[in-house]
N, C-alpha and C positions, 0 to 999 in steps of 0.2 A: 645121767647115768647113776644118779643116787636116789632114784624113785621119788624125788620131791613132789612131782606132780601127782603121782599115784597116791602118795600119802595125803596130799592136800584134798583130793577128791574123797578119799576114805574118811578123813576127819570130818568132812562136810556132811557126812551121813552117820557119823558115830553118835549113838544116843547119849553117851555121857559127855560128849563135847558140845553138841548142838541142842541137846534136849530131846525128849521123846516126840516122835512124829507119827501121825496117822496117815500122812501122805507126803510125797516129795514136793519140795518147793525150792525156790532159787535164792538161797542165802549166798552172798557174793564171794566168789573166788577171783582175785585180781592178780595180774601179772605184768611186770615191767617188760616182759618178753614180747608183748603184743606189738607187732610191727605195723603200726598205723600211720607212720610219717610219710610213707611212699606207697604208691599204687603198684606194689610188686610183692610177690611171695617172699617171705622172710626179709622184708624191707627193714629199714632202720627203725629202731625202737628206743625206749628209755635207757637201754643198756648199751646199744651199739651205735648211737647217734654220731654223726660226723660233726666236725667243728662248726660248720655252717648252720647246723641245727641245734647247737648248744642252747641258745636262748629258748627255743621252742621246747626242748627237753626239760630244762629247769623250770620253765613255767608250768609244764604238765605235772611235774612232781608237786609243785605248789598247789595246783588244782586238786590233785589227789588228796593232799593233806587237808585242804579246805573241806573237801567232801567228807573225809573222816571226822573232822571237827564239827561240821554242821550236823552230822548224824552219828554221834558217838556211841549210841546204844544199839547199833547193829553189830553183828558178829562177822568180822572180816577175816578171810584167810588170804594171805598174800604170798604167791608163789614166785619168788625172786623180786627184789626191789633195789634199794640204793647200794647195798654192798656189791651186788653183781655189776652195777654200773661202775663202781670204783675199780673193781678188778679188771673189767674189760677195757675201760678207758686207759688205765695205766699200762696194761700189757700190750695192747694193740694200737693205742694212739699216743701213748706217753704223756697223758694228761692226768693231773690229779684234781680230785674234787673233794671239797669239805662239806659233808652232810651233817655236821654236828647240830645245827639248828633243826634240821629235819628230824634227826633222832630224838632231840629233846621234845619235839611235838608228838612224835610217836610214843615216847615214854609216858607223857602226860595222859595219853589216851589209853594206856594200858596194853600197848602192843608188846609182843614177846618174840624172841628169835629162836627158831629151831634150826640147828645146823646139821644137815644130812651129809655124811661123808662115807667113803669106803676105803679099804686097804688099797694102796696104789698098785699092788701086785695083781689085783683082780680087774683092772680096767680093760685088759684085752678081752676077757670073757664078757664083760659088761658091754663092750662095744659090739661084740658079735651078736648079742641078744638085741641090742638097740637097733642094729641095722635091719633086723627083720621087720621092723615097724616104722622106721623113720622115713619121712618124706623129704628130708634134707640130709642125706648121708654124708656129704662132704664135710659137715661140721665136726665129724668124729675122726677125720684123717690123722690129725697130729695128736697122738696120745700124750706126748711130752708136754705140750701146751695145756692139755686138759688137766694133767696132774699138777702143773704149775698153777693153774687157775684154782684148783682145790686148796693148794698150799697157801696161796695169797688170800683166798677167801677166808680160810681159817684164821689168818692173822687179823683181818678186818673184823671178823666175828669176835675175836678175843678183846678187841678194843671197844667194841660196841657197849653203850650204856644200857642197852635193853637187857632184861632178864633173859638168860639163854640156857638152852638144853641141847646137848650134843647127842646125835643119833648115828651110830655105826651100822650101816645097812649092808655090810659085807655078806652076811649070811642070807640075805634076801627074805627074811621072815618079816614081812611088812605088817602083818596082823599084830605081832608082838611089839613091833616098834610103835604102832599107833596106840596100843594100850599103855605103853610106857610114857608116851607123850601126854596122853590124856590124864594119866595118874599124876604126872608132874604138874600139869595145869591145876588139877584139883588140889593137890597138896600145897601149892604156893599161891592160891587165891586167884589164879589166872582166868577163871571162868565167870568172875563177877567184876563189876566196875563200880567204884565208889562215886556215888552221885554228887558228893560234895567236892570231889576232886576235879571232875570234868563237867563242864556246862556247854550246851550247844552254843556255837558262836553266831552272833548276829552282827552283820556289818551295817552300822547305822548310816554309812555313806551311800548305800544303794537306794535308789528311788523306789517308792512303792508303785506297784503296777495295779493296785486296787484303788478305785475312785469311789468315793461315797456318793450315794444317790442324792440328788437334789431334793 
């Protein structure tokens, strides 16, 4: 209800963010919300995984980081990731996860954190609008918990080592918010990556799949 996904899609076509384009193409938007662990709608994902799938979830996070590290010069937009996992797992499963190493790897790759939030007094209206399009309306039943999620997410964002930008979307002016985000990226060097700081990772332990011709 904070328009994070709408903003992600908008940034992915913003000429100052992704560069000028003469045609549309698939620069990656990634989300920990993808429910691919179960063959069921809105199944468990990197955020909501159950204890029995903890190992699978943590291995998946490591795989995502390896992909980022192996291809560091792509432009990734990530719509929810480890902070959402920490919030959900603590509130609903009473389990705490330390993602400090993951954050350090993200930091070295130049990732940044944009925290979208709204005035708690506007959640009722926001839910009314979201229910018009949601395929899973029950997730918005308990506004008290949704507001608690935002509050806890803000505390995790504050502790994050990633450079961060706070976006209050209460007024719903998404175009203005996207301009502000892009301007922050430009002003703080977030649209370029220091080639001396990041090198593609090569795992020397992996066997080669290429055989030389005799």
